[in-house]
C-alpha positions as CSV (number, residue, x, y, z in Angstrom):
1,M,153.2,179.2,230.3
2,S,156.2,179.1,229.1
3,R,156.2,176.6,225.8
4,A,159.9,176.6,226.4
5,S,159.2,174.7,229.6
6,A,157.5,171.5,227.6
7,S,161.0,169.7,227.0
8,L,162.4,170.0,231.6
9,R,158.6,169.4,232.5
10,L,158.5,166.7,230.4
11,L,162.1,164.8,231.8
12,L,160.3,165.9,235.6
13,L,156.9,164.0,234.6
14,I,158.9,160.9,233.3
15,S,161.9,160.8,234.3
16,G,163.4,157.5,235.2
17,C,162.2,155.9,232.4
18,L,165.2,153.7,231.1
19,F,164.7,151.0,228.0
20,A,165.8,148.0,228.6
21,A,166.2,144.4,227.5
22,I,164.9,142.2,229.9
23,N,166.2,137.8,229.3
24,A,164.1,134.8,230.4
25,E,165.6,133.1,232.9
26,Q,164.3,130.1,235.0
27,T,165.1,130.8,238.3
28,G,163.3,128.3,241.8
29,D,160.8,130.8,241.6
30,T,157.6,128.7,241.0
31,T,156.2,131.8,239.0
32,V,156.1,130.7,235.5
33,R,158.4,132.8,233.2
34,P,157.2,134.5,229.6
35,A,158.5,132.8,226.9
36,L,160.2,135.9,225.1
37,S,158.6,135.1,222.4
38,E,155.1,135.9,223.7
39,S,156.3,138.3,226.0
40,Q,157.2,140.2,222.7
41,A,154.2,139.9,220.9
42,T,152.4,141.3,223.8
43,V,154.3,144.6,224.4
44,Q,154.2,145.1,220.2
45,A,150.7,144.4,219.9
46,I,150.6,147.2,222.9
47,Q,153.5,149.7,221.2
48,R,150.8,149.0,217.8
49,H,148.0,150.7,219.6
50,Y,150.0,152.9,221.9
51,N,151.7,154.9,218.7
52,H,149.3,154.5,217.2
53,V,147.2,156.8,219.1
54,L,149.9,159.2,218.8
55,H,150.1,159.6,215.2
56,T,147.0,159.5,215.0
57,S,147.0,162.8,216.7
58,V,150.0,164.9,215.7
59,G,149.1,163.6,212.5
60,R,146.0,165.9,213.1
61,Y,146.9,168.7,214.7
62,W,149.3,169.5,211.9
63,E,146.8,168.9,210.0
64,L,145.0,172.1,211.2
65,L,148.8,174.3,212.2
66,Q,149.2,174.7,208.1
67,Q,145.8,176.0,208.1
68,S,145.4,177.9,211.0
69,T,147.1,181.9,211.5
70,D,146.8,182.0,215.8
71,N,150.0,182.5,217.1
72,N,149.8,180.5,220.0
73,T,150.4,177.0,218.3
74,V,152.8,174.5,218.9
75,D,156.3,176.4,217.0
76,R,155.8,174.3,213.6
77,Q,159.8,173.1,213.2
78,Y,158.5,170.1,215.4
79,F,156.3,169.5,212.7
80,E,158.4,169.4,209.4
81,N,161.7,168.3,211.4
82,L,159.7,165.3,212.6
83,D,159.0,163.5,208.9
84,T,162.4,163.4,207.9
85,V,162.9,161.3,210.3
86,T,163.3,157.6,208.8
87,C,163.9,155.5,212.0
88,D,160.2,154.5,214.2
89,K,161.7,154.5,217.5
90,Y,163.3,158.3,217.1
91,Y,160.2,158.9,215.6
92,Y,157.9,157.6,218.1
93,A,159.5,159.2,220.7
94,K,160.0,162.4,218.5
95,A,156.1,161.9,218.0
96,Y,155.6,161.5,222.1
97,F,158.2,164.6,223.1
98,I,155.5,167.0,220.5
99,F,152.3,165.3,221.7
100,Y,153.1,166.2,224.6
101,V,154.1,169.9,224.2
102,M,150.7,169.7,222.3
103,H,148.9,169.5,225.4
104,N,151.3,171.4,228.0
105,D,148.4,173.8,228.5
106,Q,146.0,171.5,230.0
107,F,148.3,171.1,232.4
108,G,148.6,174.3,233.9
109,E,146.6,175.4,236.5
110,N,145.1,178.7,234.6
111,S,145.7,177.8,231.4
112,K,144.0,176.4,228.4
113,P,144.7,174.5,225.4
114,D,144.7,176.3,222.4
115,R,142.3,176.2,219.6
116,I,143.3,173.7,217.9
117,V,143.7,170.7,220.9
118,T,140.3,171.8,221.4
119,L,139.6,171.1,218.4
120,I,141.2,167.7,218.4
121,W,141.1,166.6,222.5
122,P,137.3,165.1,221.8
123,S,138.5,162.3,219.8
124,E,141.7,162.3,221.6
125,K,140.1,161.6,224.6
126,S,138.3,158.9,222.6
127,A,141.1,157.2,221.4
128,I,143.3,157.4,224.7
129,R,140.1,155.9,226.2
130,K,139.9,153.3,223.1
131,F,143.4,152.4,224.0
132,F,143.0,150.9,227.2
133,K,140.2,149.7,226.7
134,K,142.2,146.3,224.7
135,V,145.2,146.6,226.7
136,N,143.3,145.4,229.8
137,R,142.3,143.2,227.7
138,L,145.6,142.2,226.2
139,L,146.8,142.3,229.2
140,G,144.5,140.2,231.3
141,H,145.8,137.8,228.5
142,Y,149.1,137.5,229.1
143,L,148.9,137.3,232.7
144,E,146.3,134.7,232.3
145,R,148.6,133.0,229.5
146,T,151.9,133.2,232.0
147,K,150.0,132.4,235.5
148,Q,150.8,136.3,236.8
149,S,148.3,138.0,239.3
150,N,148.0,141.9,239.0
151,P,144.8,143.1,240.3
152,E,146.4,146.3,241.2
153,L,147.2,146.7,237.2
154,L,143.8,146.1,235.7
155,A,141.5,147.9,238.1
156,K,144.2,151.5,237.0
157,L,143.9,149.9,233.3
158,T,139.9,149.8,233.9
159,S,139.8,153.3,235.6
160,W,141.3,154.8,232.8
161,Q,139.5,153.8,230.5
162,N,136.5,155.0,232.3
163,P,137.8,158.1,233.9
164,T,135.8,160.7,236.8
165,A,134.9,163.5,235.0
166,P,136.2,162.9,231.3
167,D,134.7,166.1,230.4
168,T,136.3,168.3,233.1
169,D,139.4,170.1,232.8
170,E,140.7,167.7,235.0
171,G,139.2,164.9,234.3
172,A,141.1,166.2,230.9
173,K,144.1,166.2,233.0
174,R,144.1,163.1,234.4
175,I,143.4,161.4,231.2
176,L,146.1,162.5,229.7
177,E,148.2,161.9,232.5
178,S,148.1,158.0,232.5
179,F,148.4,158.0,229.2
180,I,152.4,159.7,228.9
181,E,152.6,157.6,232.1
182,F,152.1,154.3,230.6
183,P,155.2,153.6,229.5
184,E,156.5,153.4,232.7
185,Y,154.3,152.8,234.9
186,L,154.2,149.4,233.0
187,R,157.1,148.6,233.0
188,K,156.9,148.8,236.9
189,Q,154.0,147.0,237.5
190,V,155.3,144.3,234.8
191,P,159.2,144.2,234.0
192,E,159.6,142.0,231.1
193,L,156.8,144.4,229.5
194,Q,159.0,147.5,227.9
195,L,157.9,149.4,225.5
196,M,159.8,151.3,223.3
197,D,162.1,154.6,224.9
198,Y,159.8,157.6,224.4
199,T,162.3,159.4,225.5
200,A,164.7,158.8,223.4
201,N,164.0,162.7,221.8
202,L,165.3,164.2,224.8
203,L,168.6,161.9,224.8
204,N,169.7,163.0,221.3
205,E,166.5,165.7,219.9
206,N,169.1,165.7,216.6
207,T,168.8,161.9,215.6
208,Q,166.6,160.3,212.1
209,E,168.1,157.9,211.4
210,C,168.2,154.7,213.0
211,V,171.8,154.1,214.5
């Protein structure tokens, strides 16, 4: 599978993902809307855990790439450009994109991940499952405090933290897809909880500093 198609694949995979601020307004609905500070605190906690997985995975890959002579690896320029980004929102958007490119081959039917991904995947898989366990707890508390019910969301998070056949190629694909699609899935399930726009990198490849 050509790595040059990674941007298009990612765009198609997560198209429709928008980043917008939601202001809580009191309406005639009997549902208790969360205070803005509470929703923000939950978003920040989830985002911190999500970004930690991205940062750790990309950093570990880059560390091993600098010691490697393999040709079938991610372009080094991606990582060198990442080091120049000073704004968090663009740093993690680019890290999100690099994470996808790193694992691009795992989405193919007949392709295998490169050697570096093979080395770091066990720790990545564990980190992603731990991420969903933490998010499951955070969102369970949030929904309870705001008197909302979303059994579908909590069931999905439980299945993601305990995936079926995680050591198989198909299992790895499901784990990666659930992680990559999580920001958009959360936005649809709980609209007031929107993470940062991880697709910003697709809109402006050259952005380095906050504007």
